[in-house]
C-alpha positions as CSV (number, residue, x, y, z in Angstrom):
1,M,82.9,-67.3,-79.2
2,T,80.1,-67.4,-81.9
3,R,79.3,-71.0,-83.5
4,P,81.2,-72.0,-86.6
5,I,80.1,-70.9,-89.9
6,R,78.5,-73.9,-91.9
7,L,80.9,-74.5,-94.9
8,G,80.5,-76.5,-97.8
9,M,83.2,-77.7,-100.4
10,V,83.3,-78.0,-104.4
11,G,86.1,-80.4,-105.5
12,G,88.7,-81.2,-102.9
13,G,88.2,-85.1,-102.8
14,N,90.6,-87.7,-101.9
15,D,94.1,-87.6,-103.1
16,A,93.2,-83.6,-104.1
17,F,96.2,-81.6,-102.1
18,I,94.4,-78.2,-102.2
19,G,91.2,-79.4,-100.8
20,A,93.2,-80.7,-98.1
21,V,94.9,-77.5,-97.2
22,H,91.3,-75.4,-97.5
23,R,89.8,-78.0,-94.9
24,I,92.9,-77.3,-92.6
25,A,92.8,-73.6,-92.9
26,S,89.0,-73.4,-92.4
27,R,89.9,-75.1,-88.9
28,I,92.5,-73.7,-87.5
29,D,90.9,-70.5,-85.8
30,G,87.8,-73.2,-85.3
31,R,85.3,-70.5,-87.4
32,F,84.0,-72.9,-90.1
33,E,82.6,-76.6,-90.1
34,L,82.6,-78.1,-92.8
35,V,79.2,-80.2,-93.1
36,A,78.6,-80.8,-96.9
37,G,80.2,-81.2,-100.0
38,A,80.2,-82.0,-103.9
39,L,83.9,-83.6,-103.5
40,S,84.6,-85.0,-107.3
41,S,83.1,-84.6,-110.3
42,T,82.8,-88.8,-110.0
43,P,80.0,-89.2,-108.0
44,E,81.6,-92.6,-106.6
45,K,84.6,-91.1,-105.7
46,A,82.6,-88.0,-104.4
47,Q,80.7,-90.1,-102.1
48,A,84.1,-92.2,-100.7
49,S,85.5,-88.4,-100.1
50,G,82.5,-87.8,-98.2
51,Q,82.7,-90.8,-96.1
52,A,86.4,-90.4,-95.7
53,L,85.7,-87.0,-94.0
54,G,82.8,-87.9,-91.7
55,L,80.1,-85.9,-93.8
56,D,76.4,-87.3,-93.7
57,P,75.6,-89.2,-96.5
58,A,72.8,-87.0,-97.2
59,R,74.8,-84.1,-97.4
60,T,77.6,-85.7,-99.6
61,Y,76.5,-84.8,-103.4
62,D,77.1,-86.0,-106.7
63,D,77.4,-82.4,-108.4
64,F,77.6,-78.8,-107.3
65,K,74.2,-77.6,-108.6
66,S,72.0,-80.2,-106.6
67,M,74.1,-79.0,-103.4
68,A,73.6,-75.3,-104.0
69,I,69.9,-76.0,-104.4
70,R,69.1,-78.6,-101.6
71,E,71.7,-76.5,-99.1
72,A,69.6,-73.3,-99.9
73,R,66.7,-74.8,-98.7
74,L,67.8,-76.3,-95.4
75,K,67.5,-74.8,-92.0
76,D,70.8,-75.4,-91.2
77,G,72.3,-75.5,-94.8
78,I,75.8,-74.5,-95.4
79,E,76.4,-70.4,-95.2
80,A,79.7,-70.6,-97.3
81,V,81.5,-72.7,-99.6
82,A,85.0,-73.5,-100.5
83,I,85.6,-73.8,-104.3
84,V,88.5,-75.8,-104.6
85,T,88.2,-77.5,-108.3
86,P,90.5,-77.1,-111.4
87,N,89.9,-73.2,-112.8
88,H,87.2,-74.1,-115.6
89,V,84.9,-74.9,-113.1
90,H,85.1,-72.0,-110.6
91,Y,82.4,-69.6,-112.1
92,A,79.6,-72.3,-112.8
93,A,80.1,-73.7,-109.2
94,A,80.3,-70.1,-107.9
95,R,76.8,-68.8,-109.4
96,E,75.2,-71.3,-108.1
97,F,75.5,-70.6,-104.6
98,L,76.4,-67.0,-105.1
99,K,72.3,-66.4,-106.7
100,R,71.2,-68.1,-103.6
101,G,72.9,-65.9,-101.0
102,I,75.7,-68.5,-100.1
103,H,78.9,-67.0,-99.5
104,V,81.8,-67.7,-102.1
105,I,85.5,-68.9,-100.9
106,C,87.0,-69.5,-104.1
107,D,90.8,-70.9,-105.0
108,K,92.9,-68.7,-107.4
109,P,92.9,-67.8,-110.1
110,L,89.5,-66.3,-110.6
111,T,88.5,-68.7,-113.4
112,S,90.0,-69.8,-117.1
113,T,89.0,-67.5,-119.1
114,M,88.5,-63.7,-119.3
115,A,85.0,-64.3,-120.4
116,D,84.1,-66.5,-117.2
117,A,85.9,-64.0,-115.2
118,K,83.4,-60.9,-116.5
119,K,80.4,-63.2,-115.6
120,M,81.8,-64.2,-112.6
121,A,82.3,-60.4,-111.7
122,K,78.3,-59.8,-112.8
123,A,77.2,-62.6,-110.5
124,V,78.9,-61.5,-107.6
125,A,77.5,-57.8,-108.4
126,D,74.3,-59.5,-108.3
127,S,74.5,-61.1,-105.1
128,D,74.1,-60.4,-101.9
129,A,76.7,-62.6,-100.5
130,L,80.4,-62.1,-100.1
131,F,83.3,-63.4,-102.6
132,V,86.8,-64.2,-101.2
133,L,89.5,-65.3,-102.9
134,T,92.6,-67.3,-101.6
135,H,95.8,-65.2,-102.4
136,N,96.8,-67.1,-99.0
137,Y,100.3,-64.8,-99.2
138,T,98.7,-61.9,-98.6
139,G,97.9,-63.7,-95.0
140,Y,101.1,-63.8,-93.6
141,P,101.9,-61.4,-91.1
142,M,105.1,-60.3,-92.5
143,M,103.5,-59.1,-95.7
144,R,100.9,-57.2,-93.8
145,Q,103.9,-55.6,-91.9
146,A,105.5,-54.4,-95.1
147,R,102.2,-53.5,-96.5
148,Q,101.6,-51.2,-93.5
149,M,105.5,-49.9,-93.8
150,V,104.6,-49.0,-97.3
151,A,101.6,-47.3,-96.4
152,N,103.4,-45.3,-93.9
153,G,105.7,-44.1,-95.9
154,D,108.8,-46.0,-94.6
155,L,110.2,-46.6,-98.0
156,G,109.2,-43.2,-99.4
157,T,107.9,-43.2,-103.1
158,I,108.3,-46.5,-104.4
159,R,110.5,-46.8,-107.5
160,V,111.4,-50.7,-108.4
161,V,109.3,-53.8,-107.7
162,Q,110.7,-56.9,-108.2
163,V,109.1,-60.3,-107.5
164,E,109.4,-64.0,-108.1
165,Y,107.9,-67.4,-108.0
166,A,110.3,-70.1,-108.8
167,Q,109.4,-74.0,-109.2
168,D,111.0,-77.1,-110.6
169,W,108.1,-79.6,-110.6
170,L,107.4,-79.4,-114.3
171,T,110.8,-79.6,-115.4
172,E,109.7,-83.0,-117.0
173,P,106.8,-83.7,-119.1
174,E,103.8,-84.5,-116.5
175,D,102.2,-87.8,-115.9
176,F,100.3,-87.0,-112.7
177,K,96.8,-85.5,-112.0
178,Q,97.8,-82.6,-110.2
179,A,100.3,-81.4,-113.1
180,A,97.9,-82.4,-115.9
181,W,94.9,-79.9,-115.8
182,R,97.5,-77.4,-115.0
183,V,98.8,-77.6,-118.4
184,D,95.8,-78.1,-120.1
185,P,94.4,-74.9,-121.9
186,A,90.8,-76.6,-121.5
187,R,90.8,-76.7,-117.5
188,S,93.6,-74.1,-116.7
189,G,93.2,-71.2,-119.2
190,A,95.2,-69.2,-121.2
191,G,98.2,-69.2,-118.6
192,G,100.2,-71.7,-117.4
193,S,102.9,-70.8,-115.1
194,T,101.7,-67.0,-115.2
195,G,98.1,-68.2,-114.2
196,D,99.3,-70.9,-111.5
197,I,101.7,-68.9,-109.6
198,G,102.5,-65.8,-111.6
199,T,99.0,-64.7,-110.7
200,H,100.0,-65.0,-106.9
201,A,103.2,-62.9,-107.4
202,F,101.5,-60.4,-108.9
203,N,98.9,-60.1,-106.5
204,L,101.5,-60.0,-103.6
205,A,103.3,-57.2,-105.4
206,G,100.0,-55.2,-105.8
207,F,98.7,-56.2,-101.9
208,V,102.4,-55.0,-100.5
209,T,102.5,-51.7,-102.9
210,G,99.4,-50.6,-103.6
211,L,100.5,-49.9,-106.9
212,E,98.3,-50.8,-110.3
213,V,99.9,-52.2,-113.3
214,E,99.3,-49.9,-116.4
215,S,101.1,-51.7,-118.9
216,L,103.5,-54.8,-119.5
217,C,105.8,-56.6,-121.8
218,A,106.0,-60.5,-121.6
219,D,108.0,-63.4,-122.9
220,L,106.4,-66.5,-122.3
221,Q,108.1,-70.0,-122.9
222,S,106.8,-73.8,-123.1
223,F,110.4,-75.1,-122.5
224,V,108.9,-78.9,-122.6
225,S,108.4,-80.3,-125.7
226,G,104.2,-80.7,-126.8
227,R,103.4,-78.5,-123.6
228,Q,100.7,-76.2,-124.8
229,L,101.1,-73.4,-121.5
230,D,103.7,-71.7,-120.6
231,D,105.9,-73.2,-118.1
232,N,108.3,-69.8,-117.7
233,A,107.6,-66.2,-117.9
234,H,109.7,-63.1,-117.9
235,V,107.3,-59.9,-117.3
236,M,108.0,-56.2,-117.4
237,L,105.5,-54.0,-115.7
238,R,105.0,-50.7,-115.4
239,Y,102.8,-49.3,-112.8
240,K,100.6,-46.1,-112.7
241,G,102.6,-42.8,-111.1
242,G,105.8,-44.0,-112.8
243,A,107.1,-46.9,-110.7
244,R,108.6,-49.7,-112.7
245,G,108.7,-53.7,-111.8
246,M,109.9,-57.4,-112.8
247,L,108.1,-60.4,-112.7
248,W,109.3,-63.9,-113.0
249,C,107.5,-67.1,-112.8
250,S,108.7,-70.6,-113.7
251,Q,107.9,-74.5,-113.2
252,V,111.0,-75.2,-114.7
253,A,113.8,-73.8,-112.5
254,P,115.7,-76.8,-111.0
255,G,116.5,-76.2,-107.2
256,N,113.4,-74.4,-106.4
257,E,110.7,-75.6,-104.4
258,N,108.1,-72.8,-103.8
259,G,110.6,-69.7,-104.2
260,L,108.3,-67.0,-104.1
261,G,110.1,-63.6,-103.4
262,L,109.4,-60.2,-103.0
263,R,111.7,-57.1,-103.1
264,V,110.5,-53.4,-103.0
265,Y,112.5,-50.2,-103.2
266,G,111.7,-46.5,-102.4
267,D,113.3,-43.0,-102.4
268,K,114.0,-43.9,-98.7
269,G,114.6,-47.4,-98.3
270,G,113.9,-51.3,-99.5
271,I,112.5,-54.3,-98.2
272,E,112.9,-57.9,-99.1
273,W,111.2,-61.0,-98.0
274,R,111.3,-64.9,-98.9
275,Q,107.9,-66.9,-98.7
276,E,110.3,-70.1,-98.0
277,N,111.5,-68.2,-94.7
278,P,108.3,-66.0,-93.8
279,N,108.9,-65.0,-90.4
280,Q,111.7,-62.4,-91.7
281,L,111.2,-59.4,-93.4
282,W,114.6,-57.4,-94.5
283,F,114.4,-53.3,-94.0
284,T,116.8,-51.4,-95.0
285,P,116.6,-47.3,-94.4
286,Y,118.6,-45.6,-96.9
287,G,122.3,-44.9,-95.6
288,E,121.9,-47.5,-92.7
289,P,122.5,-50.7,-91.5
290,K,120.2,-53.6,-92.6
291,R,117.7,-54.7,-90.1
292,L,115.8,-57.7,-89.6
293,L,112.5,-57.5,-88.8
294,T,110.6,-60.7,-87.4
295,R,107.2,-61.7,-86.8
296,G,105.9,-61.2,-83.8
297,G,109.3,-59.6,-82.5
298,K,110.1,-55.8,-81.7
299,G,109.2,-53.3,-84.5
300,A,106.0,-55.5,-85.3
301,L,103.2,-53.2,-86.6
302,D,99.4,-53.6,-85.9
303,A,98.4,-55.1,-89.3
304,A,101.1,-57.9,-88.7
305,E,100.3,-58.6,-84.9
306,R,96.6,-58.5,-85.8
307,V,97.4,-62.0,-87.7
308,T,99.9,-63.6,-85.5
309,R,99.0,-66.3,-83.6
310,I,101.9,-67.6,-81.7
311,P,104.9,-65.7,-80.0
312,A,108.2,-65.1,-81.7
313,G,110.5,-67.6,-82.8
314,H,107.6,-70.2,-83.0
315,P,107.5,-70.5,-87.1
316,E,104.2,-69.7,-88.6
317,G,103.6,-70.6,-92.5
318,Y,101.9,-71.8,-95.5
319,L,99.0,-72.9,-93.4
320,E,98.5,-70.3,-90.8
321,G,98.9,-67.9,-93.7
322,F,95.9,-69.4,-95.2
323,A,94.1,-69.9,-92.4
324,T,94.3,-65.7,-92.1
325,I,92.1,-65.5,-95.0
326,Y,89.7,-67.8,-93.7
327,R,89.7,-65.9,-90.6
328,E,89.1,-62.7,-92.3
329,A,86.2,-64.3,-94.3
330,A,84.8,-65.2,-91.1
331,D,85.0,-61.5,-89.6
332,A,83.3,-60.7,-93.0
333,I,80.6,-63.2,-93.1
334,E,79.7,-62.8,-89.4
335,A,79.3,-59.1,-89.9
336,H,77.1,-59.8,-92.8
337,R,75.2,-62.3,-90.8
338,D,74.5,-59.7,-88.1
339,G,73.7,-56.9,-90.8
340,N,77.0,-54.9,-89.7
341,D,79.4,-53.1,-91.7
342,V,82.8,-55.2,-92.3
343,P,85.1,-54.1,-89.9
344,A,87.6,-51.8,-91.3
345,D,90.5,-53.8,-91.0
346,V,89.5,-57.0,-92.1
347,T,91.1,-57.6,-95.3
348,Y,91.0,-60.2,-98.0
349,P,91.4,-60.7,-101.8
350,G,88.1,-60.5,-103.7
351,I,86.4,-59.9,-107.1
352,A,88.5,-57.0,-107.8
353,D,92.0,-58.7,-107.2
354,G,90.6,-61.8,-109.2
355,M,89.7,-59.7,-112.2
356,A,93.3,-58.2,-111.9
357,G,94.7,-61.5,-112.2
358,M,92.7,-62.7,-115.1
359,Q,93.5,-59.2,-116.9
360,F,97.5,-59.8,-116.0
361,V,97.2,-63.3,-117.8
362,D,95.4,-62.1,-120.6
363,A,97.8,-59.4,-121.2
364,C,101.2,-61.5,-120.9
365,V,99.7,-63.6,-123.8
366,R,99.0,-60.7,-125.7
367,S,102.2,-59.2,-125.4
368,S,104.2,-62.7,-125.9
369,K,102.2,-63.2,-128.9
370,R,103.5,-60.0,-130.3
371,D,106.8,-60.7,-129.5
372,G,107.1,-59.1,-126.2
373,A,105.1,-55.9,-127.2
374,W,103.9,-53.4,-124.2
375,V,100.0,-53.8,-124.1
376,K,97.6,-52.2,-121.4
377,L,95.9,-54.4,-119.1
378,A,92.4,-54.8,-120.8
379,P,89.3,-53.6,-118.5
């Protein structure tokens, strides 16, 4: 086994949920070691967070630019950085590391604005470093299974795609940190639920089906009084090639925790999957009984087996799916380090996926402002 990749982190200090998730995911397969961080925009909190994680005080930085400059000069400096800040910081932080050849693993969505997204795309194109976007649900084995089944033609020609992501945690006015920045246009961007969870649903549908959305019509709502960003959205999708889709995302749906679900129907069969029971995938060939496929069980395809860690019946879920993205990133980084091509079976979301997500949010906002008019996704 090769040595762990030296990892830094921007954001993710004490009490930050997603930062802890990234750290756990990076460690699951032993492929990364966290050695540096600029963990908060508040110097005192950054230092306290670094101390709590056992980082060398000399490598606990007050800001990400200082971190990028010094780490790039160190003989044992970081090789990759995880960016786990609110959306509006993504571009500025990623740029500092990309231009110094440090690989970037960035939380989704890509940025808070289309202008920053385009600048991010240029920064990635101009850098020799890799860029990975953590749409973690693409790491679930049964989503890899579904993707391969669609590619193999098991569903035939895709006709209908239905995807939803429903939560209830913003049903009432927010009064805590994790909610506050997500409903603030200055930090979150133009999309509320569309940016936070709608991009996950949009990305997963595209990942599994391989289809590209041509146009959409959206009805966005802000049900909580005074909320500036959408907390619920209904979106109709037209895919290139003729397939049709529906996407619903909501953070004001009582009784739903993390209700991400996907249904795909072709002229030969259909599949159905729920994130809260991720080890099962229902497959129904047309005219035949419904079949339950399980992670690691009979009928598992190579794409699913490749990212399965433990035997069938032992649940794998959110953290392992997240870890799969980190493992794929590690494979790509090590290949890059050795001057080799990234292996063909290594699959992870990148800058193109991030741009597509930003285009989705932008189109939803434009459509809703025009009373649900059909709009094309802007390039």
